[in-house]
A tleap script that builds the chain and sets N, CA, C and O, in Angstrom:
source leaprc.protein.ff14SB
mol = sequence {
  NMET ARG ALA LEU TYR THR PHE ALA LEU GLN
  THR LYS ARG GLY LYS GLU ASP HIE GLU PRO
  PRO ARG VAL SER VAL VAL LEU PRO ALA ALA
  GLY PRO ASP GLY GLU GLY VAL LEU ARG LEU
  THR PRO GLN CYS MET THR LEU ASP GLU LEU
  GLU GLY ALA ILE ASN ALA LEU GLN ASP GLU
  LEU ASP LEU MET ARG ALA ASP ALA ARG ARG
  ALA PHE THR VAL SER ALA GLY HIE CALA
}
set mol.1.N position { 6.093 -16.810 6.829 }
set mol.1.CA position { 4.858 -16.059 6.714 }
set mol.1.C position { 5.197 -14.578 6.595 }
set mol.1.O position { 6.085 -14.075 7.284 }
set mol.2.N position { 4.496 -13.905 5.732 }
set mol.2.CA position { 4.730 -12.489 5.466 }
set mol.2.C position { 4.007 -11.628 6.490 }
set mol.2.O position { 2.879 -11.928 6.881 }
set mol.3.N position { 4.652 -10.573 6.915 }
set mol.3.CA position { 4.034 -9.640 7.847 }
set mol.3.C position { 2.871 -8.927 7.171 }
set mol.3.O position { 2.922 -8.624 5.979 }
set mol.4.N position { 1.837 -8.666 7.934 }
set mol.4.CA position { 0.697 -7.932 7.403 }
set mol.4.C position { 1.028 -6.459 7.267 }
set mol.4.O position { 1.920 -5.940 7.938 }
set mol.5.N position { 0.304 -5.805 6.398 }
set mol.5.CA position { 0.421 -4.368 6.187 }
set mol.5.C position { 1.804 -3.959 5.701 }
set mol.5.O position { 2.482 -3.136 6.316 }
set mol.6.N position { 2.197 -4.545 4.596 }
set mol.6.CA position { 3.429 -4.154 3.938 }
set mol.6.C position { 3.314 -2.727 3.418 }
set mol.6.O position { 4.270 -1.953 3.463 }
set mol.7.N position { 2.126 -2.396 2.925 }
set mol.7.CA position { 1.873 -1.088 2.333 }
set mol.7.C position { 1.021 -0.236 3.266 }
set mol.7.O position { 0.367 -0.748 4.175 }
set mol.8.N position { 1.042 1.047 3.030 }
set mol.8.CA position { 0.139 1.967 3.714 }
set mol.8.C position { -0.256 3.049 2.718 }
set mol.8.O position { 0.475 3.351 1.775 }
set mol.9.N position { -1.411 3.613 2.949 }
set mol.9.CA position { -1.899 4.705 2.117 }
set mol.9.C position { -1.621 6.005 2.854 }
set mol.9.O position { -2.062 6.182 3.989 }
set mol.10.N position { -0.901 6.904 2.226 }
set mol.10.CA position { -0.607 8.197 2.821 }
set mol.10.C position { -1.423 9.251 2.089 }
set mol.10.O position { -1.306 9.411 0.875 }
set mol.11.N position { -2.244 9.961 2.834 }
set mol.11.CA position { -3.100 10.997 2.257 }
set mol.11.C position { -2.713 12.343 2.829 }
set mol.11.O position { -2.634 12.517 4.045 }
set mol.12.N position { -2.474 13.285 1.952 }
set mol.12.CA position { -2.198 14.660 2.372 }
set mol.12.C position { -3.292 15.534 1.781 }
set mol.12.O position { -3.467 15.605 0.564 }
set mol.13.N position { -4.010 16.186 2.648 }
set mol.13.CA position { -5.080 17.078 2.210 }
set mol.13.C position { -4.491 18.309 1.548 }
set mol.13.O position { -3.392 18.752 1.883 }
set mol.14.N position { -5.250 18.858 0.595 }
set mol.14.CA position { -4.823 20.097 -0.035 }
set mol.14.C position { -4.838 21.237 0.968 }
set mol.14.O position { -5.612 21.220 1.925 }
set mol.15.N position { -3.989 22.220 0.750 }
set mol.15.CA position { -3.916 23.353 1.676 }
set mol.15.C position { -5.149 24.243 1.586 }
set mol.15.O position { -5.528 24.891 2.562 }
set mol.16.N position { -5.748 24.270 0.452 }
set mol.16.CA position { -6.964 25.052 0.231 }
set mol.16.C position { -8.109 24.091 -0.031 }
set mol.16.O position { -7.879 22.955 -0.446 }
set mol.17.N position { -9.328 24.522 0.202 }
set mol.17.CA position { -10.490 23.655 0.010 }
set mol.17.C position { -10.623 23.148 -1.424 }
set mol.17.O position { -11.122 22.045 -1.646 }
set mol.18.N position { -10.187 23.933 -2.383 }
set mol.18.CA position { -10.349 23.554 -3.787 }
set mol.18.C position { -9.237 22.620 -4.275 }
set mol.18.O position { -9.328 22.084 -5.379 }
set mol.19.N position { -8.211 22.423 -3.482 }
set mol.19.CA position { -7.108 21.547 -3.886 }
set mol.19.C position { -7.435 20.096 -3.559 }
set mol.19.O position { -7.911 19.793 -2.465 }
set mol.20.N position { -7.179 19.206 -4.505 }
set mol.20.CA position { -7.449 17.791 -4.240 }
set mol.20.C position { -6.415 17.203 -3.280 }
set mol.20.O position { -5.318 17.742 -3.133 }
set mol.21.N position { -6.771 16.096 -2.630 }
set mol.21.CA position { -5.776 15.443 -1.780 }
set mol.21.C position { -4.680 14.822 -2.634 }
set mol.21.O position { -4.861 14.585 -3.828 }
set mol.22.N position { -3.570 14.570 -2.017 }
set mol.22.CA position { -2.478 13.851 -2.679 }
set mol.22.C position { -2.330 12.537 -1.934 }
set mol.22.O position { -2.074 12.510 -0.730 }
set mol.23.N position { -2.495 11.448 -2.672 }
set mol.23.CA position { -2.495 10.123 -2.074 }
set mol.23.C position { -1.385 9.293 -2.700 }
set mol.23.O position { -1.206 9.302 -3.918 }
set mol.24.N position { -0.640 8.575 -1.866 }
set mol.24.CA position { 0.415 7.708 -2.371 }
set mol.24.C position { 0.480 6.429 -1.549 }
set mol.24.O position { 0.032 6.384 -0.403 }
set mol.25.N position { 1.040 5.399 -2.149 }
set mol.25.CA position { 1.278 4.129 -1.475 }
set mol.25.C position { 2.709 4.159 -0.960 }
set mol.25.O position { 3.647 4.413 -1.716 }
set mol.26.N position { 2.868 3.898 0.329 }
set mol.26.CA position { 4.188 3.931 0.944 }
set mol.26.C position { 4.499 2.586 1.603 }
set mol.26.O position { 3.607 1.770 1.836 }
set mol.27.N position { 5.757 2.379 1.891 }
set mol.27.CA position { 6.228 1.190 2.595 }
set mol.27.C position { 6.672 1.653 3.982 }
set mol.27.O position { 7.838 2.001 4.168 }
set mol.28.N position { 5.761 1.661 4.958 }
set mol.28.CA position { 6.054 2.288 6.241 }
set mol.28.C position { 7.154 1.622 7.060 }
set mol.28.O position { 7.864 2.304 7.798 }
set mol.29.N position { 7.306 0.332 6.949 }
set mol.29.CA position { 8.300 -0.367 7.775 }
set mol.29.C position { 9.431 -0.924 6.919 }
set mol.29.O position { 10.122 -1.860 7.321 }
set mol.30.N position { 9.613 -0.350 5.752 }
set mol.30.CA position { 10.592 -0.899 4.821 }
set mol.30.C position { 12.002 -0.461 5.167 }
set mol.30.O position { 12.255 0.683 5.543 }
set mol.31.N position { 12.880 -1.385 5.030 }
set mol.31.CA position { 14.295 -1.112 5.201 }
set mol.31.C position { 15.061 -2.230 4.527 }
set mol.31.O position { 14.597 -3.370 4.520 }
set mol.32.N position { 16.194 -1.944 3.974 }
set mol.32.CA position { 16.946 -2.988 3.282 }
set mol.32.C position { 17.440 -4.055 4.260 }
set mol.32.O position { 17.689 -3.782 5.435 }
set mol.33.N position { 17.573 -5.266 3.746 }
set mol.33.CA position { 18.109 -6.345 4.567 }
set mol.33.C position { 19.633 -6.268 4.596 }
set mol.33.O position { 20.219 -5.285 4.141 }
set mol.34.N position { 20.264 -7.295 5.125 }
set mol.34.CA position { 21.714 -7.315 5.241 }
set mol.34.C position { 22.439 -7.241 3.912 }
set mol.34.O position { 23.612 -6.872 3.860 }
set mol.35.N position { 21.742 -7.595 2.831 }
set mol.35.CA position { 22.327 -7.535 1.490 }
set mol.35.C position { 22.027 -6.214 0.790 }
set mol.35.O position { 22.434 -5.997 -0.351 }
set mol.36.N position { 21.306 -5.331 1.491 }
set mol.36.CA position { 20.942 -4.051 0.895 }
set mol.36.C position { 19.720 -4.123 -0.006 }
set mol.36.O position { 19.467 -3.207 -0.790 }
set mol.37.N position { 18.957 -5.215 0.104 }
set mol.37.CA position { 17.793 -5.425 -0.757 }
set mol.37.C position { 16.519 -5.102 0.026 }
set mol.37.O position { 16.375 -5.505 1.180 }
set mol.38.N position { 15.613 -4.385 -0.598 }
set mol.38.CA position { 14.315 -4.090 -0.015 }
set mol.38.C position { 13.341 -5.164 -0.499 }
set mol.38.O position { 12.988 -5.193 -1.678 }
set mol.39.N position { 12.909 -6.037 0.394 }
set mol.39.CA position { 12.038 -7.159 0.020 }
set mol.39.C position { 10.598 -6.872 0.410 }
set mol.39.O position { 10.324 -6.407 1.517 }
set mol.40.N position { 9.686 -7.151 -0.501 }
set mol.40.CA position { 8.257 -7.034 -0.220 }
set mol.40.C position { 7.657 -8.360 0.199 }
set mol.40.O position { 6.528 -8.403 0.689 }
set mol.41.N position { 8.387 -9.430 0.017 }
set mol.41.CA position { 7.950 -10.762 0.430 }
set mol.41.C position { 9.130 -11.455 1.091 }
set mol.41.O position { 10.274 -11.025 0.942 }
set mol.42.N position { 8.851 -12.524 1.817 }
set mol.42.CA position { 9.973 -13.329 2.308 }
set mol.42.C position { 10.639 -14.031 1.126 }
set mol.42.O position { 10.090 -14.051 0.025 }
set mol.43.N position { 11.782 -14.587 1.345 }
set mol.43.CA position { 12.435 -15.372 0.302 }
set mol.43.C position { 11.731 -16.729 0.231 }
set mol.43.O position { 11.962 -17.600 1.069 }
set mol.44.N position { 10.894 -16.895 -0.747 }
set mol.44.CA position { 10.046 -18.084 -0.877 }
set mol.44.C position { 10.838 -19.241 -1.481 }
set mol.44.O position { 11.698 -19.047 -2.340 }
set mol.45.N position { 10.527 -20.447 -1.009 }
set mol.45.CA position { 11.233 -21.632 -1.484 }
set mol.45.C position { 10.404 -22.452 -2.466 }
set mol.45.O position { 10.918 -23.381 -3.090 }
set mol.46.N position { 9.112 -22.110 -2.606 }
set mol.46.CA position { 8.255 -22.825 -3.553 }
set mol.46.C position { 7.398 -21.822 -4.311 }
set mol.46.O position { 7.203 -20.688 -3.873 }
set mol.47.N position { 6.900 -22.257 -5.437 }
set mol.47.CA position { 6.003 -21.416 -6.222 }
set mol.47.C position { 4.734 -21.112 -5.429 }
set mol.47.O position { 4.219 -19.995 -5.489 }
set mol.48.N position { 4.232 -22.088 -4.694 }
set mol.48.CA position { 3.033 -21.853 -3.881 }
set mol.48.C position { 3.256 -20.756 -2.848 }
set mol.48.O position { 2.385 -19.910 -2.646 }
set mol.49.N position { 4.413 -20.763 -2.191 }
set mol.49.CA position { 4.728 -19.717 -1.222 }
set mol.49.C position { 4.776 -18.348 -1.897 }
set mol.49.O position { 4.229 -17.372 -1.384 }
set mol.50.N position { 5.432 -18.289 -3.044 }
set mol.50.CA position { 5.547 -17.022 -3.757 }
set mol.50.C position { 4.188 -16.530 -4.228 }
set mol.50.O position { 3.874 -15.348 -4.091 }
set mol.51.N position { 3.384 -17.422 -4.778 }
set mol.51.CA position { 2.045 -17.023 -5.226 }
set mol.51.C position { 1.191 -16.539 -4.056 }
set mol.51.O position { 0.427 -15.585 -4.199 }
set mol.52.N position { 1.318 -17.191 -2.905 }
set mol.52.CA position { 0.587 -16.746 -1.720 }
set mol.52.C position { 1.020 -15.359 -1.286 }
set mol.52.O position { 0.184 -14.526 -0.936 }
set mol.53.N position { 2.321 -15.106 -1.307 }
set mol.53.CA position { 2.839 -13.795 -0.929 }
set mol.53.C position { 2.374 -12.716 -1.916 }
set mol.53.O position { 1.993 -11.620 -1.505 }
set mol.54.N position { 2.407 -13.025 -3.193 }
set mol.54.CA position { 1.949 -12.068 -4.209 }
set mol.54.C position { 0.458 -11.798 -4.053 }
set mol.54.O position { 0.017 -10.654 -4.156 }
set mol.55.N position { -0.320 -12.855 -3.804 }
set mol.55.CA position { -1.759 -12.680 -3.603 }
set mol.55.C position { -2.056 -11.811 -2.387 }
set mol.55.O position { -2.973 -10.991 -2.417 }
set mol.56.N position { -1.282 -11.988 -1.318 }
set mol.56.CA position { -1.475 -11.168 -0.122 }
set mol.56.C position { -1.147 -9.703 -0.409 }
set mol.56.O position { -1.852 -8.804 0.050 }
set mol.57.N position { -0.082 -9.466 -1.161 }
set mol.57.CA position { 0.249 -8.089 -1.552 }
set mol.57.C position { -0.877 -7.486 -2.380 }
set mol.57.O position { -1.253 -6.331 -2.178 }
set mol.58.N position { -1.411 -8.261 -3.305 }
set mol.58.CA position { -2.504 -7.769 -4.147 }
set mol.58.C position { -3.740 -7.455 -3.312 }
set mol.58.O position { -4.427 -6.465 -3.563 }
set mol.59.N position { -4.022 -8.300 -2.315 }
set mol.59.CA position { -5.160 -8.037 -1.428 }
set mol.59.C position { -4.988 -6.702 -0.706 }
set mol.59.O position { -5.936 -5.924 -0.601 }
set mol.60.N position { -3.782 -6.439 -0.209 }
set mol.60.CA position { -3.519 -5.162 0.458 }
set mol.60.C position { -3.707 -3.993 -0.500 }
set mol.60.O position { -4.299 -2.976 -0.136 }
set mol.61.N position { -3.206 -4.136 -1.723 }
set mol.61.CA position { -3.352 -3.071 -2.713 }
set mol.61.C position { -4.815 -2.835 -3.067 }
set mol.61.O position { -5.233 -1.693 -3.255 }
set mol.62.N position { -5.595 -3.911 -3.159 }
set mol.62.CA position { -7.021 -3.769 -3.452 }
set mol.62.C position { -7.748 -3.002 -2.351 }
set mol.62.O position { -8.606 -2.166 -2.634 }
set mol.63.N position { -7.403 -3.289 -1.093 }
set mol.63.CA position { -8.008 -2.554 0.018 }
set mol.63.C position { -7.629 -1.085 -0.019 }
set mol.63.O position { -8.462 -0.215 0.236 }
set mol.64.N position { -6.374 -0.812 -0.336 }
set mol.64.CA position { -5.936 0.577 -0.419 }
set mol.64.C position { -6.594 1.309 -1.577 }
set mol.64.O position { -6.874 2.504 -1.477 }
set mol.65.N position { -6.842 0.609 -2.668 }
set mol.65.CA position { -7.531 1.238 -3.803 }
set mol.65.C position { -8.920 1.699 -3.373 }
set mol.65.O position { -9.351 2.798 -3.723 }
set mol.66.N position { -9.617 0.859 -2.614 }
set mol.66.CA position { -10.950 1.228 -2.131 }
set mol.66.C position { -10.869 2.416 -1.179 }
set mol.66.O position { -11.700 3.321 -1.247 }
set mol.67.N position { -9.869 2.421 -0.288 }
set mol.67.CA position { -9.683 3.556 0.623 }
set mol.67.C position { -9.379 4.833 -0.144 }
set mol.67.O position { -9.889 5.900 0.197 }
set mol.68.N position { -8.559 4.734 -1.168 }
set mol.68.CA position { -8.212 5.904 -1.971 }
set mol.68.C position { -9.432 6.441 -2.711 }
set mol.68.O position { -9.615 7.655 -2.811 }
set mol.69.N position { -10.256 5.555 -3.221 }
set mol.69.CA position { -11.486 6.006 -3.895 }
set mol.69.C position { -12.344 6.814 -2.935 }
set mol.69.O position { -12.896 7.853 -3.300 }
set mol.70.N position { -12.452 6.322 -1.693 }
set mol.70.CA position { -13.242 7.057 -0.700 }
set mol.70.C position { -12.609 8.417 -0.411 }
set mol.70.O position { -13.316 9.418 -0.295 }
set mol.71.N position { -11.292 8.459 -0.296 }
set mol.71.CA position { -10.618 9.729 -0.009 }
set mol.71.C position { -10.874 10.741 -1.118 }
set mol.71.O position { -11.151 11.907 -0.840 }
set mol.72.N position { -10.783 10.309 -2.362 }
set mol.72.CA position { -11.011 11.227 -3.476 }
set mol.72.C position { -12.485 11.600 -3.592 }
set mol.72.O position { -12.810 12.730 -3.955 }
set mol.73.N position { -13.369 10.670 -3.289 }
set mol.73.CA position { -14.809 10.963 -3.357 }
set mol.73.C position { -15.191 11.976 -2.305 }
set mol.73.O position { -15.929 12.918 -2.591 }
set mol.74.N position { -14.701 11.799 -1.088 }
set mol.74.CA position { -14.996 12.733 -0.002 }
set mol.74.C position { -14.459 14.115 -0.344 }
set mol.74.O position { -15.142 15.115 -0.125 }
set mol.75.N position { -13.248 14.183 -0.878 }
set mol.75.CA position { -12.661 15.484 -1.184 }
set mol.75.C position { -13.398 16.190 -2.311 }
set mol.75.O position { -13.383 17.418 -2.397 }
set mol.76.N position { -14.042 15.415 -3.173 }
set mol.76.CA position { -14.789 16.016 -4.283 }
set mol.76.C position { -16.209 16.394 -3.852 }
set mol.76.O position { -16.956 16.996 -4.625 }
set mol.77.N position { -16.582 16.038 -2.610 }
set mol.77.CA position { -17.908 16.386 -2.109 }
set mol.77.C position { -19.003 15.465 -2.576 }
set mol.77.O position { -20.172 15.850 -2.586 }
set mol.78.N position { -18.649 14.244 -2.966 }
set mol.78.CA position { -19.640 13.302 -3.484 }
set mol.78.C position { -20.036 12.254 -2.455 }
set mol.78.O position { -20.839 11.376 -2.772 }
set mol.79.N position { -19.522 12.306 -1.266 }
set mol.79.CA position { -19.842 11.272 -0.264 }
set mol.79.C position { -21.018 11.681 0.589 }
set mol.79.O position { -21.423 10.934 1.480 }
savepdb mol mol.pdb
quit
């Protein structure tokens, strides 16, 4: 089973009010394994396992996209 929250959204506010925020997707707990490989999923043994892991990653990215939209909307004064 894959750990939750593989990704995180990092938001840095502009130094001045007129500067937009800078938002990026980061891997907060990422570190290479014993082989020096950075894995976003476990080593899956079946296509179903891999598809489930990919779907979970996509779900996380979709949530972050919504959070990023809110961050940019708030900074633009539209919220």
